[in-house]
N, C-alpha and C positions, 0 to 999 in steps of 0.2 A: 605720536598722537596720544592724547589722554582718552579715557572712556567717553563714549557718546559722540565723538567727532567723526565726521565722515570724510573720507578721502575724496579728492576731486577738485575741479576748477572753481567751485563756489567759494571755498575758503581763500583761494588765491585771488579771486575777483574782489572779495571783501577787503583783503589786505591792500591790494592796489588802489581801490577806491579810497580807503582810509588814508593811505600815503598821499594821494593826489589832493584829497580834501585838506589834509594838514599843511601841505605845501602851499595851496591857494590861501588858506587862512593866514599863514605866516606872512605871505607876500602882501596880502590886502591890509592886514593889521599894521604893517609898517607904513602904509600910506593913509591910514585912518578910515578904512571902510569896514563893511560887515559882510559876512557870509551868512546866508539864511536858507532855511528849508521850509517849503510850504507843501501842503497836501490838499486833497479833496475831502469831501464830507465822509467818505467811506475809508479814508486812509489807504486807498489802493494805488495812488499815483504820487510820486515824490518829484519835486522840482527844487533844484539848488541854484541859488542866484548870488551875485556879488553886487554890492551897491555902496555908495557913500551917503545915500539918503534913504535909510530903511523905512521911515514913516511914509515918505512919498511913494516909494516903490510898492509897499504893501497896499497903499491906497490904489495904485494903478492895477494891481492884481485883483483886488476886491471889486473894483468898478469896471473891470475889463476894458481899460483904456485902449488896449491893443487887441481888438476882437479876433484877429487871425493868429494870435500867439498860442503857444503850447498851453500855458496856464488858463487861458480863456476857453480853449477847446476842451480841456479836461477838468474845468471848474475847480482849479486849484486856488483856494483863497484862505486857507487856514494855516497860520504860522505855527510851526512845530517847535 
């Protein structure tokens, strides 16, 4: 480890999430889709999605087309 890094599962968690994200991105891009991340006003919740219609999907999130969904419940509507 270099200076400033902390030992523990947090760094392993970030590495695994990065690997999963990259694998999904590569798989989707081969099929012509998008991976996107949206958050709420306070940037305290993140949601990662995959779609082949990014404009329509963001419209759905902003307008709470599915009111029982995670993004509607946590007011995620800001594309990052």
